[in-house]
Each structure stands twice: as C-alpha cells, then as structure tokens.
C-alpha positions as CSV (number, residue, x, y, z in Angstrom):
1,X,-14.2,6.1,-1.0
2,X,-14.4,5.5,2.7
3,X,-13.5,7.5,5.7
4,X,-10.1,7.5,6.6
5,X,-10.8,8.2,10.2
6,X,-11.9,5.3,12.9
7,X,-13.2,6.3,16.4
8,X,-10.1,6.3,18.0
9,X,-9.2,8.9,15.4
10,X,-11.9,11.2,16.1
11,X,-11.6,10.8,19.9
12,X,-8.1,12.5,19.8
13,X,-9.2,14.9,17.2
14,X,-12.1,16.1,19.3
15,X,-9.8,16.2,22.1
16,X,-7.1,18.2,20.8
17,X,-9.9,20.4,18.4
18,X,-8.5,19.2,15.2
19,X,-11.4,17.5,13.7
20,X,-12.2,20.3,11.2
21,X,-8.6,20.3,10.2
22,X,-8.3,16.7,9.7
23,X,-11.5,16.7,8.0
24,X,-10.2,19.4,5.6
25,X,-6.9,17.7,5.1
26,X,-8.8,14.5,4.0
27,X,-11.1,16.4,1.5
28,X,-7.8,18.1,-0.4
29,X,-5.4,15.0,-0.3
30,X,-7.4,11.8,0.0
31,X,-8.8,10.1,-3.0
32,X,-9.5,6.5,-4.2
33,X,-8.2,6.5,-7.9
34,X,-4.5,6.7,-9.1
35,X,-3.7,10.0,-10.8
36,X,-1.0,9.9,-13.5
37,X,1.6,11.9,-11.8
38,X,0.9,8.9,-8.9
39,X,1.2,6.3,-11.4
40,X,5.0,7.9,-12.3
41,X,6.0,8.2,-8.9
42,X,4.9,4.2,-8.0
43,X,6.7,3.1,-11.0
44,X,9.7,4.9,-10.8
45,X,10.2,3.8,-7.2
46,X,12.8,0.8,-6.4
47,X,11.4,0.4,-2.7
48,X,8.5,0.8,-0.4
49,X,7.2,-0.2,3.0
50,X,4.3,-2.3,3.5
51,X,2.5,-2.9,6.8
52,X,0.1,-5.9,7.2
53,X,-1.9,-7.4,10.2
54,X,-2.6,-11.1,11.2
55,X,-6.0,-12.4,12.7
56,X,-5.3,-11.1,15.8
57,X,-4.6,-7.5,14.9
58,X,-0.8,-7.9,15.3
59,X,1.0,-5.5,12.8
60,X,4.2,-6.1,11.0
61,X,5.7,-3.9,8.5
62,X,8.2,-5.1,5.7
63,X,10.6,-3.5,3.1
64,X,10.2,-4.6,-0.8
65,X,12.4,-3.1,-3.2
66,X,13.6,-3.9,-6.6
67,X,14.2,-2.0,-10.1
68,X,12.3,0.9,-10.7
69,X,8.8,-0.5,-12.2
70,X,8.8,-3.2,-10.4
71,X,5.6,-2.4,-8.9
72,X,2.9,-1.8,-11.9
73,X,0.2,0.4,-12.1
74,X,-2.7,-1.9,-13.9
75,X,-5.1,0.7,-13.7
76,X,-6.5,3.6,-11.8
77,X,-7.3,1.4,-8.7
78,X,-5.3,-1.6,-9.0
79,X,-1.4,-2.1,-8.6
80,X,0.7,-5.3,-8.7
81,X,4.1,-6.4,-7.8
82,X,6.5,-9.8,-7.2
83,X,6.4,-11.2,-3.8
84,X,10.0,-13.4,-3.2
85,X,11.2,-15.6,-0.3
86,X,13.6,-13.4,1.1
87,X,14.0,-15.2,4.3
88,X,11.2,-17.6,4.2
89,X,9.0,-16.0,7.2
90,X,6.2,-14.7,4.6
91,X,5.0,-12.5,7.2
92,X,3.5,-9.9,4.7
93,X,2.2,-12.9,2.4
94,X,0.8,-14.8,5.6
95,X,-0.9,-11.5,6.4
96,X,-2.5,-11.0,3.2
97,X,-3.6,-14.7,3.1
98,X,-5.5,-13.9,6.1
99,X,-6.6,-10.7,6.3
100,X,-6.1,-8.9,2.9
101,X,-5.5,-5.1,4.5
102,X,-2.5,-3.4,3.6
103,X,-0.8,0.0,4.1
104,X,2.1,1.0,1.5
105,X,4.5,3.9,1.9
106,X,6.5,4.9,-1.1
107,X,9.2,7.4,-0.4
108,X,11.5,9.3,-3.0
109,X,14.6,10.1,-0.3
110,X,16.2,11.9,-2.8
111,X,13.7,14.3,-4.0
112,X,11.5,14.7,-0.5
113,X,8.3,13.1,-1.7
114,X,6.0,10.2,-0.3
115,X,2.8,8.4,-1.4
116,X,0.6,6.1,1.1
117,X,-1.3,3.7,-0.1
118,X,-4.4,1.3,1.6
119,X,-6.1,-1.4,0.2
120,X,-7.2,-4.8,0.2
121,X,-4.5,-7.2,-1.2
122,X,-4.6,-10.8,-2.7
123,X,-1.9,-13.0,-3.8
124,X,-1.5,-15.6,-6.3
125,X,1.0,-18.1,-7.3
126,X,-0.5,-18.5,-10.7
127,X,-1.1,-14.8,-11.6
128,X,-0.1,-14.0,-15.2
129,X,2.5,-11.5,-14.5
130,X,4.6,-14.2,-12.8
131,X,6.3,-14.8,-15.7
132,X,7.6,-11.7,-15.7
133,X,9.5,-11.3,-12.5
134,X,12.7,-13.8,-12.2
135,X,12.2,-15.8,-9.1
136,X,9.1,-14.4,-8.0
137,X,6.8,-16.9,-5.7
138,X,3.8,-14.9,-6.7
139,X,2.0,-11.6,-7.7
140,X,0.6,-9.9,-5.0
141,X,-2.4,-7.4,-6.3
142,X,-3.8,-4.9,-4.4
143,X,-7.4,-3.0,-4.8
144,X,-6.8,1.1,-3.6
145,X,-9.3,2.2,-1.0
146,X,-7.4,5.4,-0.7
147,X,-4.4,7.2,-1.2
148,X,-2.9,10.5,-0.1
149,X,0.6,12.2,0.3
C-alpha cells in the first residue's frame, strides 16, 4: 500500500505537531483491499462524488448517481461503474483517459457514513459490462490504491 501523505501533508503535520496522530490514523483506517462491509456499503449507495485531474493538475469533481448497485465491486481491489453522457463535457472521463488518477467519496446521508477510495481508473467503450447498463457510453474501472473512512 502506498503512503497517503506527500511532502505538503508532512510539512503541515510537522508545523502543527500532528505527524504521530496522522500516522496512527493512517495505520488504523487506511487499507488497500475492499472489505465485505465496504462492498455492501458501496453497492447500496445510489451516488458518489469523483475527483480527477487533467494533465496540468487542474481538478474537477463530479456527482455520479444511479440505482443502488450501479457501482459494481468486481473483487477486493477493483470496482466498475457506467459512464453516461450527462452534459457532453466528458470532464471526468477525459481526465481519466489522460491521467487515470481518481478519488471517490461515497456518502450515506441518511445513516451518516462515508468511504473514501483512491485509485487508478481506465475507461473502456467496449467493456463486457457495458451491455448491462442502458444508454451507458463506457465503463469506468478503478483499481484501488487505498480506502478509508
């Protein structure tokens, strides 16, 4: 599993004397495999937010929604979901095609719970799952780098 902190995080942790706390929190909650409980949570969510960056590091964040179960947990390190042409901008899909790095935030607003997932994404217009989603343009697959609450 990759360290979730970079130099900017570390400098602020040192400035505010929170490095030990941050390391302990990371040791306790950050992991690289989807647990059964997380699988249930992901597959019962009807929405999530996804962040991505373009080649120049400019971020965007998008809402993705559908019926519960529209996000598939393929195995303990991979998920997949359909991509639809909502507004023709293809901001997320274009960023994925260029840089592949994403962050997802799953939230249950009724029973306060959240899950963050960071990973590497690909987009395929001929994915075998495509036929299972009406009007989807492509399937986005993400390999998990790390997850945490």
